[in-house]
C-alpha positions as CSV (number, residue, x, y, z in Angstrom):
1,M,11.6,-13.6,-16.2
2,Q,9.0,-11.9,-14.2
3,A,7.8,-14.1,-11.2
4,D,4.1,-14.8,-10.5
5,F,3.2,-13.6,-7.0
6,N,-0.3,-14.4,-7.2
7,G,-1.7,-16.3,-4.0
8,T,-2.2,-16.4,-0.4
9,W,1.2,-16.6,1.7
10,E,1.5,-17.4,5.4
11,L,4.3,-16.1,7.4
12,V,6.8,-18.7,8.4
13,S,9.6,-16.8,9.9
14,S,10.8,-13.1,10.7
15,D,14.1,-11.8,11.6
16,N,14.6,-8.4,13.3
17,F,11.1,-7.2,12.6
18,E,10.8,-5.4,15.9
19,G,14.0,-3.5,14.9
20,Y,12.4,-2.5,11.7
21,L,9.1,-1.5,13.4
22,K,11.3,0.5,16.1
23,A,12.9,2.3,12.9
24,I,9.6,3.5,11.6
25,N,8.7,4.6,15.1
26,I,6.0,2.1,16.0
27,D,5.4,2.4,19.8
28,F,6.6,-0.4,22.5
29,A,3.4,-1.9,23.1
30,T,2.3,-2.0,19.3
31,R,5.8,-3.5,18.6
32,K,5.4,-6.4,21.2
33,I,2.0,-7.4,19.7
34,A,3.2,-7.1,16.0
35,V,5.9,-9.5,16.4
36,H,3.9,-12.2,17.8
37,L,1.0,-12.1,14.9
38,A,0.5,-14.8,12.5
39,Q,0.4,-12.8,9.3
40,T,-1.0,-13.5,6.0
41,K,-0.4,-11.8,2.8
42,V,-2.5,-12.0,-0.2
43,I,-1.4,-10.8,-3.7
44,K,-3.4,-10.4,-6.8
45,Q,-1.1,-9.5,-9.7
46,D,-2.7,-8.6,-13.1
47,G,0.3,-7.5,-15.3
48,D,1.7,-4.5,-14.1
49,Q,-1.0,-3.9,-11.5
50,F,-0.6,-5.5,-8.1
51,D,-2.8,-5.3,-5.3
52,I,-1.2,-6.7,-1.9
53,K,-3.3,-7.3,1.4
54,C,-1.2,-8.0,4.7
55,L,-3.7,-9.5,7.0
56,S,-3.6,-10.2,10.8
57,T,-5.8,-10.5,13.9
58,F,-4.3,-7.0,15.0
59,R,-4.2,-4.7,11.8
60,N,-4.6,-5.2,8.3
61,Y,-2.7,-2.9,5.5
62,E,-3.5,-2.9,1.7
63,L,-1.4,-1.5,-1.0
64,S,-2.2,-0.9,-4.7
65,F,0.3,-0.1,-7.3
66,T,1.2,0.0,-10.9
67,L,4.8,-1.0,-11.7
68,G,7.0,1.7,-12.7
69,V,4.5,4.4,-11.6
70,E,5.3,6.8,-8.5
71,F,2.4,7.0,-6.1
72,E,1.8,8.4,-2.7
73,E,1.6,5.7,-0.2
74,H,-0.4,6.5,3.0
75,T,1.0,3.8,5.5
76,K,-2.2,4.3,7.6
77,G,-2.3,1.4,10.4
78,L,1.5,1.2,10.3
79,D,3.5,4.3,11.2
80,N,0.8,6.8,9.4
81,R,3.2,8.5,7.0
82,V,2.9,9.5,3.5
83,V,5.7,8.6,1.2
84,K,6.5,8.7,-2.4
85,A,6.8,5.1,-3.4
86,L,7.9,3.3,-6.6
87,V,7.9,-0.2,-7.3
88,V,9.9,-1.6,-10.3
89,W,11.3,-5.3,-11.3
90,D,14.8,-5.9,-10.8
91,G,15.2,-9.1,-12.4
92,A,12.4,-11.4,-10.8
93,K,12.2,-9.4,-7.6
94,L,9.9,-6.5,-6.8
95,V,11.7,-3.6,-5.4
96,A,9.9,-0.5,-3.7
97,T,11.7,2.7,-2.9
98,Q,9.9,4.8,-0.3
99,R,10.8,8.3,-0.3
100,G,9.8,10.5,2.9
101,E,11.2,11.6,6.3
102,K,12.8,8.1,7.0
103,S,16.1,7.4,5.0
104,N,16.7,4.2,3.3
105,R,13.2,2.9,3.6
106,G,11.6,0.4,1.1
107,W,11.3,-3.4,0.7
108,K,12.0,-6.1,-2.0
109,H,9.6,-9.2,-2.4
110,W,10.9,-12.6,-4.5
111,I,9.9,-16.0,-4.7
112,E,12.4,-19.1,-4.4
113,G,10.6,-22.4,-4.9
114,D,7.3,-22.4,-2.8
115,K,8.6,-19.7,-0.5
116,L,7.9,-15.8,-0.6
117,Y,10.7,-13.4,0.8
118,L,10.3,-9.9,2.0
119,E,13.1,-7.7,2.8
120,L,11.9,-4.7,4.8
121,R,14.4,-1.8,5.2
122,C,14.4,1.7,7.0
123,E,17.5,3.6,8.1
124,D,20.0,1.1,9.2
125,Q,17.5,-1.8,10.0
126,V,16.8,-4.7,7.8
127,C,13.9,-7.3,8.6
128,M,13.7,-10.5,6.6
129,Q,10.5,-12.5,6.5
130,M,9.7,-15.7,4.6
131,F,6.1,-16.9,3.8
132,K,5.0,-20.4,2.2
133,R,2.1,-20.5,-0.2
134,K,-1.2,-21.6,1.6
């Protein structure tokens, strides 16, 4: 069964975010700021179409995609790379694979109860974040 990700989600906890940011080559000063930000994620899901906004007082990032359709993702405002991305369902989880100059890069989103989980990975770094519905 596919989950309903629609809603506004606020960051509750983040584990190893700085390690993940370092793996994608975010500079020291930006990493120090980013790990202390309150993040809000706004997800709009319409069938296989997703629009995700990651909002903070420092930087915002928007991503739109259609499940199962590979697209060119410009990580502007993050590490400013261009990657080939593909997002698919794996059970009730959204799983993204990002191919580019960094290995083992991607993410997973899933919902358990009233919490949204995000696993970010790049090379040997894994970051786990948990959000609550606003």
